[in-house]
Each structure stands twice: as C-alpha cells, then as structure tokens.
C-alpha positions, 0 to 999 in steps of 0.5 A: 332738808325741809324748810317750813313757813308758817302763816297766821299761826305759831304751832311750831312744836306740833308741826315739827313733831309731825314732820319728824314722824314722816321724815326721820332724821331730816333737818327741819328749818323754820323760815319767815320768807320764801327767799330763805328757800334755795330749792334744796329739799322741800318747802312746806307752807302751812297757813291758817285763814280766819274769815268771820266764823270760818277757819281754814288751814292750807298746806302747800308743798314745794320741791325745787320751787315747784308746787307738788301738793296743795290741800285745804282743811276747811271749817276747823271750828266744826271739827268733832273731838268730843269737846268744845275747845276751839284752840284744840280744834284749830291745832288738830285742823292744822295738823290734819292739813299738814298730814294730808300733804305729808302722806302724799310726798312721803313713802312713810306709813304713819299708823298713829296719824297726826298724834305725836304725843307720848300718851295716846290713851289719855285721849280715850280716857278723856272721851270716856269721861265725857260719856262719848259712846265707844263707836263715836270714840273710834270715829273720832280717832279714825276721822279726826286724829287719822289713826289706823283702825288697828291702833284705834281699837287697840287703845280703846281696849287698853283704856277700858282695861285700865279704868278699874285701876284709875277710877274713881279718881282720888287726889289723896292717893299717890304712888311712890317711885324710887330711883337707884341709878347704878348699873353694871355697865351702860347699854348702847341704847340707854338714855337714862341718867345711869351710873357705872357701879364700879366707877361710883361704888364709893358713893353708894352708901351716901346715896342710900342714906340720902335716899332714905332721908328723902323717903322719910320726908315724903312721909311728912309731905304726904301726911293724910294721903294714902299710898297705893303702889311702889316702883323701885327702878333705875338704873338697875336697883339690884346692882347695889349691895343687897344690904343697901337695897334692903335698907331702902325697902325697909325705909319704905315700909317704916314710913308707909304701911306695908298692908296699904301698898297694893303692889311693889315692884323691883327692877332686878333687870340684868341677870349679872346683878341677880343671885340667890341671896338677892332674890331671897331678900326681895322675897322675904320683904314681900316684893310681889313683882320683879323684872328680869329684862333680856331685851333680846335672847340673841347672844351676839346682840347682847354683846353688841349692846353692852350686856355682860351676860348671855341668854343662858344667864337670863334663863337661869336667873328666871328659873331661880326667881321661880324657885324662890317663889316669885309669881309675877315676873316682867320681861322687857324686849326691844324691837329694832336692836342693831342687826336684828330682824324677823328671825332674831325676834322669832328666836327670842320669842321661842326662848321666852315661850318656855319661861311663860312670864306674867308680863312682857313689855315690848319696846320699839327702839328709840334713838335718844339724844343721851344714848351712845347709840345716837352718837354712833348709829351710823356704824350699825345696821338698823332695819326699816319701818316695814321690817320693824312692823313685821317684828312687832307683829310677831310679838302680837302673835306671840302674846295672843298665843301666850294669853297675855293681853295689852294693858298699857301703851306709850310712844316716844320721840325718835321711835323707830317706824313711828310705832309704840311700846306695849305692856302685855300681862296675864289677866289680873297681873297688870302692873298697876304702877305702870298704868297710873304713871303713864295715864297721869291720873294719880300723883307719883312722888319720886325720890332719888337722882333724876326722879320726876314727881308728877303731882295730879290735880284732878279738878283741873285735870292738871299735872305738875312735874317736879324733877330732881337733879340728874347729877349724883353729886348735885343730888347728894348736896341738894337733897333738902332742895329736892324735898322743898321742890315737892312741897312747892309743887303740891302747893302750886 
C-alpha cells in the first residue's frame, strides 16, 4: 500500500499514474494529514514551493515513519521543453522530483521515464512543429522526460516516418472508422465492447441497417470535406454474414468516392471467421489491407485465451488470402500472454517468418478493467518485467531481419513492464489510418456501437472526443442521438 500526500498542488492524476508505473497493482491512497499514515507501506510526500520567481518541487519518501529518500528538483520555471508553458513546466518538474525518488526505492525499470500518456510521439511532433533541431529534441527527451536513449531515438525515427502522412494539416480532411462489435467468442484479455455473435445473431440485420443509416448521415455532416482512409474494426467484422459486411462496405462507397479513399482496412482478425467466399468478397470490393491476427502461434496459449482455432488454421487462412490476391496483410501479436516466455515468442516468430506479412503489430499485454483476465489474473502465470523486455527484444530482432520497420507506437495503462505497442511495416506499406488515429492530427468520424469520433481543430491543436454508446440496444434505439452528438462536436 502506498500513501501520498500532496502539498501546494493537486496533480493527483499525474502522480498516481507515475507511481503505478513503478508499483504495478499496488493500492494508492491520497491523504491530507500524516496522521492517516500508520507506518504500513510507503508514504510519499510531494510538495511544490514557490518563492518569488523561483519554483521547486521536493519529494520525501518514508517507510515505517523513517525518511528513506529526499530530493529537490529546483527552478522548475527554467525547464527546457521547447515551449514557454509554465503550467506544463511545473507538472514536468513535479514528476521529475517524484521520479528521482521512485527509482531509488523501487526495483522496477521505467524506460519511458516520467511519461505516462498513451501517445509519446505527439511530444516529438510538437517539438518538430516548433522547429526544434533533432539533437535538441533527443536532449529534451533524455533530460526532461527521463526517457531512455533507445526509446528517445525510437520515437524520433517513427515521428519522422509519419510526417509525410500527416502534413500539411488539413481541417477539411477526415478518416472514417466503422465498428462491428460481434465476435465468435470473447478472448481472455479483451476489454472492448464486443458481443458473442451466437448470442446476438438476431440483432445483426438491425445493427447493419442502423450502421448504414449512421454512415449515410456522416456524408451529410461532412459535406464539403474529403475522406482519406477507412478502417472497419471490431470485434471481428468478418464474424457477421458476408452479405451484411458487403452491404456496409458498399454503403461507404455509395456515400464517399471510392477513388478518394487512399486506404481501406478490414480486420478479418480470426481465422475461424475467414473462408474463400468472405475473402473473395473483400477482394472484389477493393479492400486493400486486411488483418489476420494470431496473437500467438502456440496452440496451448490459443486454447487458454479463448480462441477456437489452431496455429495451422492461421497459416491456412493467410495463404488463402495471398492466393486470392491480398498484398497488404497485418498480423497482431501479444507479448506476455499467460504461460508464455522467450521460447514461446521465438516459436511464434519462427512460424511467421515463412509468412512474411507486410505489417506486424506487437502489443504488450495490458491488464484492462473490462477484461476477464483482470478478474481472474491470479490464476495465471505472467512473466516479470525482465522476461517481457527480452520477449519484446526478440520481436525487434525479428523485424530487422524481415525488413519491417517501426511506424507507429502507443502505450496503455496497466501495460506489462511499463512498455509499449509497436506497429512495424515494410517500406510503403504503413497503415495510414493507424498513424492518423494515433497521432490525432486529423478528424476521425466513427460509426457504430462503442465507436469514438475525434474531431480535430488544427488552429487550437485540440481534439473533441464524441463517443457512441457502448450498449447494443442503446445504440439501436439512439442512433439519431449519436448523429446529433457529432454535429454538436463539430460546432464546439
């Protein structure tokens, strides 16, 4: 248990998230008086002192009422972050002060330093926008954000690769996300609002009609603006009948010029939803990128996480997609699945080597609140940070050998080892939607249950999130409200 007392500021969220990076799963309690600390666990005291123009942050860490560590981060007003935002400098200074204390009382390695947000690459984009030189950007990442040298150079290189897809910024350009939330079964780690297709099959036709209605409305809402990319995700879109999926795809083409869409992705996802007829339909409708996601190629793990297929099924589906003509295929892996270690990831990568996909997305397992795994994780064997890092290193070596390179990256709360998710791609095969969605430099209009629109206002560098409801029945009954929300978001 960790007790926290803040003095002179109220950056509770930032403090909590940084402590969680060092003490995964520990209960964190904020207190207003030292009397509330009984000596059990740690007491972290973080204070902000302002005297004239001088601003300092002091961190003290106690155990059993005895002072273990004290550190003073001085002159927060002079922190060099490439911009003159005093509040941001103070927030960074407070976290630097806390970070110094935490690395002295914890055995956890934190390669991302004080960064706890999902999108570390946005920092680099903003620094490049300010015309900061690359060597100075690296210095800021190392010295102010405390990121490791490897991670600093990784996000700088990814950022440079992304910019041709993002700039020049255009408020009249948008991408489209379509949510199809049905799945054959719910995986152990899944936290998305997905629905078992067998249980909810009777709603598929109605859902399809409501989704098409929302897509039609987005055409009117976005009149005068140009579409760039489309992503059909879920769930598993190929879990619904082929005719329904085709109806949704055709509605996109009916509303938005097919020639204007630079890229359209469909998550075929699980091989138990893929057959020749489905793939022929997707190919006939000019879907130019699909995902076939093994997560692992170890059959024992597939069974444990709730997949109803084998690694052989994955390979068969992949070669069938190649035979039909798909030349841009993504495959997802998850590092840190129950019972898996370095040997298991090597086995998975060895099997993928012969497949040679254009994209490989490597996720580090995140223990999400909405997943079955969160409720039952004590039953499973999960590797520690050192092993997770070694597994991730295996994927880095594999990607270099396969000549696929990092092109987008994001982090998640409760991610194992305080690490990251990375998308790799062959040159020219990057998923443009993934870049635009993750870096939030373009509006994404989203349709369907649980989908979240993100409206980008470039002049203010602001994102307005507009969520759809996560309940199927609520979505079916309130589709017009979802459309009205988007209109209001655009006018906010």
